[in-house]
C-alpha positions as CSV (number, residue, x, y, z in Angstrom):
1,X,-137.8,77.0,4.0
2,X,-140.5,75.7,6.3
3,X,-142.9,75.3,3.4
4,X,-140.3,73.3,1.4
5,X,-139.6,71.1,4.4
6,X,-143.4,70.6,4.9
7,X,-143.8,69.6,1.2
8,X,-140.9,67.2,1.5
9,X,-142.4,65.6,4.6
10,X,-145.8,65.2,2.9
11,X,-144.1,63.6,-0.1
12,X,-142.3,61.2,2.1
13,X,-145.5,60.3,3.9
14,X,-147.3,59.9,0.6
15,X,-144.6,57.6,-0.6
16,X,-144.7,55.5,2.5
17,X,-148.5,55.1,2.1
18,X,-148.2,54.2,-1.6
19,X,-145.5,51.7,-0.8
20,X,-147.6,50.1,1.9
21,X,-150.5,49.8,-0.4
22,X,-148.3,48.2,-3.1
23,X,-147.2,45.7,-0.5
24,X,-150.8,44.9,0.5
25,X,-151.8,44.5,-3.1
26,X,-148.9,42.2,-3.8
27,X,-149.5,40.2,-0.7
28,X,-153.2,39.6,-1.6
29,X,-152.1,38.4,-5.1
30,X,-149.6,36.0,-3.7
31,X,-151.9,34.7,-0.9
32,X,-154.6,34.2,-3.5
33,X,-152.2,32.3,-5.7
34,X,-150.4,30.2,-3.1
35,X,-152.7,30.1,-0.1
36,X,-151.6,31.4,3.3
37,X,-149.3,28.4,4.3
38,X,-147.4,28.3,1.0
39,X,-147.0,32.0,0.4
40,X,-143.7,33.5,1.4
41,X,-142.6,37.0,2.2
42,X,-139.8,36.9,-0.3
43,X,-142.3,36.3,-3.2
44,X,-144.5,39.1,-1.9
45,X,-141.5,41.4,-1.9
46,X,-140.7,40.5,-5.5
47,X,-144.4,41.0,-6.5
48,X,-144.4,44.4,-4.8
49,X,-141.0,45.4,-6.2
50,X,-139.5,46.1,-2.8
51,X,-136.8,44.6,-0.6
52,X,-137.9,41.9,1.9
53,X,-136.8,44.1,4.9
54,X,-139.1,46.8,3.6
55,X,-142.1,44.6,4.2
56,X,-141.1,43.9,7.8
57,X,-140.6,47.7,8.3
58,X,-144.2,48.3,7.2
59,X,-145.9,45.1,8.6
60,X,-144.2,43.1,11.3
61,X,-144.7,39.6,10.1
62,X,-146.6,37.3,7.7
63,X,-149.6,37.0,9.9
64,X,-150.0,40.7,10.2
65,X,-149.5,41.1,6.5
66,X,-152.2,38.6,5.8
67,X,-154.7,40.3,8.1
68,X,-154.0,43.7,6.7
69,X,-154.1,42.5,3.1
70,X,-157.6,40.9,3.5
71,X,-158.9,43.9,5.4
72,X,-157.7,46.2,2.6
73,X,-159.4,44.1,0.0
74,X,-162.5,44.0,2.1
75,X,-162.5,47.8,2.2
76,X,-162.1,47.9,-1.6
77,X,-165.0,45.5,-2.2
78,X,-167.1,47.5,0.3
79,X,-166.4,50.7,-1.7
80,X,-167.4,49.0,-4.9
81,X,-170.7,47.8,-3.4
82,X,-171.5,51.2,-1.9
83,X,-170.9,52.8,-5.3
84,X,-173.3,50.4,-6.9
85,X,-175.9,51.0,-4.2
86,X,-175.6,54.8,-4.6
87,X,-177.3,54.3,-8.0
88,X,-180.6,53.5,-6.1
89,X,-180.7,57.0,-4.6
90,X,-182.3,58.1,-7.9
91,X,-183.9,55.0,-9.4
92,X,-185.9,56.8,-12.1
93,X,-189.4,56.1,-13.1
94,X,-188.8,52.4,-13.9
95,X,-188.2,50.8,-10.5
96,X,-188.0,47.2,-11.9
97,X,-185.3,48.2,-14.3
98,X,-183.3,50.1,-11.6
99,X,-183.5,47.1,-9.3
100,X,-182.4,44.7,-12.1
101,X,-179.5,46.9,-12.9
102,X,-178.6,47.1,-9.2
103,X,-178.8,43.3,-8.8
104,X,-176.7,42.7,-11.9
105,X,-174.0,45.1,-10.8
106,X,-173.9,43.6,-7.3
107,X,-173.5,40.1,-8.8
108,X,-170.6,41.3,-10.9
109,X,-168.8,42.6,-7.9
110,X,-169.4,39.3,-6.1
111,X,-168.2,37.3,-9.1
112,X,-165.1,39.4,-9.7
113,X,-161.8,37.5,-9.1
114,X,-160.8,39.7,-6.2
115,X,-164.1,39.0,-4.3
116,X,-163.9,35.3,-5.0
117,X,-160.3,35.1,-3.8
118,X,-161.2,37.0,-0.7
119,X,-163.9,34.5,0.2
120,X,-161.6,31.5,-0.5
121,X,-158.9,32.9,1.7
122,X,-161.2,33.8,4.5
123,X,-163.0,30.5,4.6
124,X,-159.8,28.6,4.1
125,X,-158.1,30.2,7.1
126,X,-161.0,30.5,9.4
127,X,-159.6,28.0,11.9
128,X,-156.3,30.0,12.2
129,X,-157.9,33.5,11.8
130,X,-161.5,33.3,13.1
131,X,-161.7,37.0,13.7
132,X,-161.3,37.6,9.9
133,X,-164.8,36.3,9.3
134,X,-166.3,39.3,11.2
135,X,-163.9,41.7,9.5
136,X,-164.7,40.5,6.0
137,X,-168.4,39.9,6.5
138,X,-169.0,43.2,8.1
139,X,-167.5,44.9,5.0
140,X,-168.7,42.7,2.2
141,X,-172.2,41.8,3.6
142,X,-173.3,43.7,6.6
143,X,-172.5,47.3,5.6
144,X,-173.8,46.9,2.0
145,X,-177.0,45.4,3.5
146,X,-177.4,48.4,5.8
147,X,-176.9,50.8,2.8
148,X,-179.5,48.8,0.8
149,X,-181.9,48.9,3.7
150,X,-181.6,52.7,3.7
151,X,-182.4,52.9,0.0
152,X,-185.4,50.5,0.3
153,X,-186.7,52.4,3.3
154,X,-186.8,55.6,1.2
155,X,-188.6,53.7,-1.6
156,X,-191.1,52.5,1.0
157,X,-191.7,55.9,2.4
158,X,-192.2,57.3,-1.1
159,X,-194.9,54.7,-1.8
160,X,-192.9,52.8,-4.4
161,X,-192.6,49.7,-2.2
162,X,-195.1,48.5,0.4
163,X,-194.5,49.3,4.1
164,X,-191.9,46.8,5.3
165,X,-189.0,46.2,7.6
166,X,-186.2,47.5,5.3
167,X,-183.5,45.5,7.0
168,X,-185.4,42.3,6.3
169,X,-186.2,43.4,2.8
170,X,-182.5,44.1,2.1
171,X,-181.5,40.8,3.5
172,X,-183.9,38.9,1.3
173,X,-183.0,40.9,-1.8
174,X,-179.3,40.0,-1.3
175,X,-180.1,36.3,-0.6
176,X,-182.0,36.2,-3.8
177,X,-178.9,37.1,-5.8
178,X,-176.1,35.5,-3.7
179,X,-177.6,32.0,-3.2
180,X,-178.2,31.3,-6.9
181,X,-174.8,32.6,-7.7
182,X,-173.1,30.4,-5.2
183,X,-174.8,27.4,-6.8
184,X,-174.1,28.4,-10.4
185,X,-170.5,29.3,-9.7
186,X,-169.9,26.2,-7.7
187,X,-168.9,28.2,-4.7
188,X,-166.9,30.6,-6.8
189,X,-164.9,27.9,-8.7
190,X,-166.7,28.3,-12.0
191,X,-166.9,31.4,-14.2
192,X,-170.5,32.5,-14.7
193,X,-171.5,34.1,-18.0
194,X,-173.0,37.6,-18.3
195,X,-176.2,36.0,-19.5
196,X,-176.5,33.9,-16.4
197,X,-175.8,36.9,-14.2
198,X,-178.5,38.9,-15.8
199,X,-180.9,35.9,-15.6
200,X,-180.3,35.6,-11.8
201,X,-180.8,39.4,-11.4
202,X,-184.1,39.4,-13.4
203,X,-185.4,36.4,-11.4
204,X,-184.4,37.9,-8.1
205,X,-186.1,41.2,-8.8
206,X,-189.2,39.5,-10.0
207,X,-189.5,37.5,-6.8
208,X,-188.6,40.6,-4.7
209,X,-191.2,42.8,-6.3
210,X,-193.9,40.1,-5.9
211,X,-193.4,40.4,-2.2
212,X,-192.6,44.1,-1.8
213,X,-194.0,46.2,-4.7
214,X,-196.7,48.6,-3.5
215,X,-200.1,47.2,-4.7
216,X,-201.0,50.4,-6.5
217,X,-197.9,50.2,-8.6
218,X,-198.6,46.7,-9.9
């Protein structure tokens, strides 16, 4: 009987977690569609397929819902970036090709609709929610940069890159792909073609390796 009760409790807990995630997903969709000011909890409830009071049971108010929705999406974008960066643990014999693939995949994450909407919402509400800048940037920029620095440090230690400050190298690598994409996408308002993404990735890696490739590997 105890085991049955335990399983029932776990199922209820799982259901609550799933429902909360559905609410956060729906909230982000509606906030991205309407903006914070114009979004309403009733529309979010309809998008999530739940009753309006259910949202208040999980998240107290619209402001709390907004904060949690953006944090959840920031965590999802972080997971995507870290998954891409894991590919550099075993770059294979062709470092240039591995870095170009890495750059292209990072660009794709950045250009995805979810990432673009996250930036728009964060920048658009910075006056009302200034703390969200730190929350979003720490997950979408700082932690990926730390992970990249770790990978670059290993490449430097193995002699495939010259001796360098890996944090600076990671920062410069990311700037080489993000700055051109901000320009080409008109701050995320224009869709960028795959060919353009690959061109930016190739140019970024070419510049990066001119600065950081070990002399004996050139």
